[in-house]
Structure formats: structure tokens, C-alpha cells
N, C-alpha and C positions, 0 to 999 in steps of 0.2 A: 504495499500500498505506498510507503515513502516511495516507492520511485514512480507511482500512476500518481499521485499528490506533488511530487517536484520537478517532475523530468518534461519536457515540451516534446506531447507526444502527440500525432497525427490522429487523427478519428480512426483509422484502421487499428492503429496501435493500442489507442484505449478498448476498442473495440475489445481483441483478442485480449488485452492482459486483464478487462472485467471476467472474460470468460474462465480465464485460470484460476484468478484470484476466487470468484463464485464457488468452485470444483473444489480448491484447497480448504477455504470457509466450510463449505458442505462434510468435509473429512474432519477438519477439527472439532463440529458440533458434537461428537461422540466425547470429549473432553467440556464439561459445559462451561465448567469454571473459566477456560482459557478466552472463550469465544468473544464475551460481550465487552471486552472493550475495541478486539478488532472488527464486530460488527460494523461499532459508530462510527469507524473508516468507512467501511465497505459503504453502508449506507447513505454516509456525508456525502460520497462521490457519483452513487446512483442517480441521488437527487439532483447534484449540480449538472449531470450529464444525461438525463434520463432520457432524452432524441436520443444521444449515440446506443444507449443499452436499454432501450426497450423491448426489443427482442428478445434479448438475452435476459430481461425478465420475465417475460411470458413463456420463457422454454421451462425456467426455472420454478415457477407460481405452480404451474400445471392447474392452471382454472380447470374448475370444475373436476378435477380427481380428488376421491377422498385421501384426506392429510397420512391415513395410514398406507397407503400408495405413492408416495412422494416422496419427495428428497428432506433429507434432514433441515434443509434451510429454505427450504419451503415455504414454512408460515413465514418467515422473517420476508423475504421476497413478497411474499402477498402483501404483507404492511405495509411495505412499498408500495409496489400497486394500487394499492386502494387509495393512498395517499397521495400518490403524484401520479398515475394515469388514467385515472376516471374519468 
């Protein structure tokens, strides 16, 4: 996230990097104690660059699916989608 937050990235680089960030965060969610601070940084960037990451957020949100059939990160992504993609 430090690189995403500080580097001069193109839209394509931001798009690709956020996919890796969310996939990695999904794995981290297995250790709930560590994820909160990192999620706040990811969320801030998703909100700031929502136009770039809209498709990525829709992918991870799995709209219409029950949470038990989703990724660990799905509830977090759905929260951002509700607030910023409505």
C-alpha cells in the first residue's frame, strides 16, 4: 500500500496493483488481528480511485451471492460499494 499511495502510477498500474493488494488482503483476513489497519489504507485508496477500481470491486463483492459462498474480503468490499458505487 505504501507504493500505491506514494508512487506516480498510471491507471493501468493502479488497476493491476490493486488486484494484487486485494487478493493478498483476502489471504490476510484469516488473521483478523492484523487486517484492520491495512484495510483502512486499502479502503481509502479504493474510495479515492473508485473509477479505476470499480470493476475490481464488483468482482470481489460478488453481488447476489450469499456471504458463505464468497471471499473473506467480500464483506469489506461490499461496504465500500454500498457507500461509493450506489
